[in-house]
N, C-alpha and C positions, 0 to 999 in steps of 0.2 A: 613799793618797794614793800616785799615782806618781810617778817622777820621768821626763824624758826629755832626753836632749841630741842636738842635729843642728849641723852644722856648715855654712858656706858662705862664700863669698866675702863678698856685700854682703847684710846684713839691712834688709829696707825696712819702714817702719815707717807702714801705711796703703795700703788696697786700692782707693783711688781711680783716677783717671785718670792721676795724675802719678806714684803707685807704681808701676801698672801698666805704663806707658809704658816706665818705666827699667828697669823687669825684663824687658819684651820688647827693649828695645834691647840689654841687658848681655847677653843669651841669645844675638844674632845673630854677639856677638860670641865665643861660650863662653865668658861669664863667669856662673856660678852665684848665684842671688839666692833667699832666700825673702821672702816678702811675710804681714806680719804683718795684720790686719783687727779691729777690733773688735766689730762690726755681722756681720751676714748678708749674702752675697751678695743675696739678694733687698732687704735694706734698701738698699745701697747703688745698686743700680737703679731703686729709688722716687724717689731725689732728682731734683727738679728744677732743673737748671741751667741757665745760658745756654748757645748754641750757634753763637757766631760764631767760627768759626776761622780765623787768621793762615795764611800761605802755610808760615811756618816750621814752624808743627805739623801742618800737610797732611803738608808733606816727611817729617816723623819717621815719621808715621804708615806713611808709602809707605815707609821704610826699615825700618820695625817689621816690616813686612808686615802691615797693618793697615787699607789703606786702600780695597779692594775695595767694601764695603758703602758708604763715603763716596762714591765718586766715582759709584755705580748712584744712591744714594739722595740725594746733598748738593744744596744750591741754590747754583750759582755766583752770588755779588753782585759787580758792577762797580762799584756806588754806593750811596749811600744817599741818603735826603731829609731836608730839615731844614726844620721850618715854625714859625712865628710869629704869632700870630694867623691871619690867612687866606691870608699869605702862605706860598710854597711854593718849594724850590729846591733844586737836585740837587748833590751832591759825586760827579765823575765819578773813581773810584777809576783805573778803565785810564788815562784821558787824564791825571791827573793823579800819580800815583805808579807807573803801569806795572804794576798786581798787582791781584787782587779778594781778596776774603774768600771761604770756603764754608760756607752756613750749615744744621749737622748738630749736633742735639741731644748736649749733653754725655754725656748718660744712652746715647745711642749709641755713641760713641767708647768707653763704659767697657765696655759688652756687647761691642765688639767687641776690646778687650783683654783682657778676659776669656776669651772665646772661642780668641784666640791663646795664650792661658798653658795655658789648659786643654790646646790641643792639643800644645802643647809638652813636657807634661808638669811646667810649673811649678809648684812649691810654694806655695801661699796654703792659710794656715791663718785662720780665720773665727772669731768669738766669743772672740777674746784678752780677756782682764783683768789687769792691775794690770802691764802693761809697766814694766817698768825698763832703763833702759838704764847698764851698768855700763862704768868704766874708758875713757869717749869719749876722753878727754884724754891715753890711754898708747897701749902698741902693740899689745895687745890686748884690746880690746873685747869685751863679751859683753851680751847682753839674756835677763832673765827674764820669765816671763810665767805666766799660770794659763791652762789651758783644762779646761775641767769641772774635776774635784776634782785634775787633775796639775798638778805645777810643773814648766816645761819652761825648758829653755837654749837659746840658740843663740848658738856661738862664730862669730864673724867676722872678716873683716879692717878692714871699715867699715860705717856704720849710715846711711841716708837715710832721714831725717826727712821723711815726707810724710802726716803725720796730722793737718794741719789746724790751724787757730789755737787749738782746746781740747785739741790733743793733750801728749804727754809730752815731744817732741823737743825742743821750743826751751823748756820748764821744766828739761830738763836743762845746759842754759849756765849756769852762776852770771852772780847778777843784777851782781857785779863784773864780768863779762866782756861781756855783752850791753848794749846801748842800744835803747830802745824810742820810737819815734818816731809819734804818733797825731792824727787831727783826724774827730772826729764830727760827723758832717752833722746838722743840726737838722729830720730829717725820714726818712719810710722812702717804700718803695715797694709798693702793693699790688698785686698781679701774678693774673691769673687765666690760664689755659689752657682752651680751648673749641674744642669740635668745629664749628669753621667756616672757611670759607675767608679768608684773610688781606684784610687791606681793600685793601692795595697788593703788588706784586709783590717791594718794596724796603723794607727797615726805615723807619721814620718817627719820626726825633726832633722831638718837638713841645713847645714852649712856649708860655704865654698867661698872660693875668692871673691865671687861676686855677691854676697849676701846668704843671709838666713830664708828659709822656705821652708813652709809646712803644708802636710797632706793631710787634710782629716777627711770627714765624711757626716752626714746627717742618717742617710741611710744607705742601698743597695743602688740606689737609681741619684742619689743626690751626694755631690760631693762640694765640701768648701776646700780652698786654697787658697794660701798667702803667700807673697814675696815682702822681704824688707825694700823697702822705698826711701826714696827723701821724703823729708817734710815739707818741700815746698809743690811736692807734684800733687795732682788733684786726679780724681779717677778720669776726666775725660783725656786726660794724657795720655791713657793707655787703651788701646785697641785690644779686642780680647786677644787675637794673634801676637799682638806683642806681649801681652802676659805671658801666654802658654808655650811660647819661647823661653820666655826670661825664666820663665818656671824650668823648662827642663834642662835647662843650664844649670841649674842650682842642686838638682837631685841627681842619682846613680845612675849611668847611662841605660844600664836594662831596665830602671823605674820610667826613663824618659820614652825609651821607645814603646813601652807599654802604655803609657799612659791615654787616654780617652780624653779627646778635647771637643767644647761644644760652644755655642754661646753662652755667654753669661746673664743668668737670670737677677742677680745682683751684684752692686760693684761697690766699693766703699773703701776710704783710707781711716786706720784709727791711728792716734798717734800712743805713744807708749808712756807711761807715767807710773811711778812709785809713792804713794799720798799716806800719810798715818794721821790723825789727828785725834789728841789726847786731850782731856778723856773721853771716853764713851756714854760717861751718863753724867749729866746738871741735873742735881734735885730729882725730879721725876719724868723728866724726858731722858730717851735712851736712845743711842745711833746705834743703827745695823745696816752692814753692807758699805757701799758707795759712798753712802753718807759720812761714812767714818773714816774708810782706807778704799785705797786703789791700788790694783796691782797691774803688772805688765800681762798682756795675756800669755805668755810665754811660756808657764806652769798650768794654766786652765784653772786659776785659783783664785777667779771671781766671784763667781755665784758659790764654791764652796766655801770661801771665807766667809760670807754673807749668810750662808747656812749657820755655820759653828756659832756665830753671834746669835741667830735665831736661837740656835738650842740653850745657850746659856742666860739668855733672855726669859725663854719659855720655863724653864725651868725654875729660874728666881721670881717669875710671877706666880707659877701652880702654887711653889712652898708659900708663896705669900699670902695667897687667898686659901689656900688648903690647909695652912699647917699656923698662920700668922705670924712667920716669922722673914725678917728682910735680910738675914744673911744671904741670901742668892743674890738679888737686886744690889746688896752694898757691897758684893765682890764681882759683878758682872763685867764692869769695867775693867778690872783687870787681870780676868780670866779672858776674857774675849783679845785684850790687847795682846797677852802673853803668846796666845797661839797667831793671831795678825800677825806680829812680827817675826814670826817662823817661816809663815807663809810669803814673807815679802823677802826675807831672805833667799828662800829658794826660788823664786819668782827672779829677784837680784840676778842672783846665782846662774841659773839655768839662760836668761837672759845676755848675760856677760858671755857662757859659753861659747855661743851659736850665732852672735850677730858680730858683722862689722863696723867698728866704731871709727869715727872721721880721723880721729889722732892718735890710733894705733901703731907704735911703732914694730919693727921688724922682731922685737924682741917680744911683744905683746901676741904678736900673730904666732911666734914659737909655742909661748905658753898655752895660746888655747889649743894648741895640737897636741901637746903634752898632756893637758888635762883631759883632753878627748880619749887619747890612747890609755890614760889611767882609769878614766871609767870603762873605756872597752874591756879590758885588761885584767881590773881588781874586783875581788866580790865585795868588799866592804865598799868600796866607792857605790857599787848598784844597787846594794843593800839599803843605803842611805839616800840613793835618787829614787828607789822605786816607795820605800815607805813615805818620803816626802809627797812623791806623787800620788800616792793610792790617798793621801791624807793621812795628816797626823792626829792621833786621837784624840776627843775632846775633854 
């Protein structure tokens, strides 16, 4: 069994989009990093995730030099559709918030970031096991891990924990220090990917007596659809035919009539959770993205809240190395959490508006309809939704 030691300025745990984006942005400022990923690159690129990008994330990808393909292949969406029963109305992002979103798959974002890191000679270590963060609350942190039969060590100035909800980074912060807030939703999302044209050129968020549905897309020939389902369901319980029939029942009739169906190429069920841990910094360890917070997918905020974390951390670390000031890293947790909780609120509100809950009374159902009618007819309500959807400022 061999031993090896590497040195870097910022050790990044997690080779998903947030870890890669942070590494690439730091590279543009001459700050060295090493990325550790417990899976293979192919595994990471097989993950199916959402693909609605706020303008803040798009701008960071531009700054990182990773936006060429996004601008060539992504779809700019100036609005979205909301339906209840056979009623449907549009929220105009450009008119109400002066901005748009870009539909571009998270897998493609990750692919672009890998290409940029490889072109820059960035160090990424895959298939790592038994990652342990040492002395994060001191002045000289380091990381140990196993790679094959070797025990390896990274000496660093800072550790960025971008390793997701089940990663080691959050667990490194002592329970006496961190506090966790969580809401588990009493349903899941059954999602399929199909090589079919989208039913509409914009996303459709739908609610009906049978529950929630979402019509989304990856491109002109690849569609992503979801329906609210029971937590006890498994993907194997749903044939493609059963899925399509249920989806049609939950969207307006004219949309259902024009829906192009086909065999699914991926089918999965995702539970819904709201989760936040505080603080997001412990000594020289910083949490980013899913390591610190989870949102329900309803508002498309998962990758985007990770991006805002990366923004604050990138700014703080740049100021530390460039100006020898700790102000940015000292305020990182408070700034990140301030925006995270607003994203949590929006995702919770949008989920509450569109889903059927098992304990809802007739009064609750009337309130949902009244809220939808208010959103349909009130400009101020549409402005608030549009501003949140396209992304609050950093």
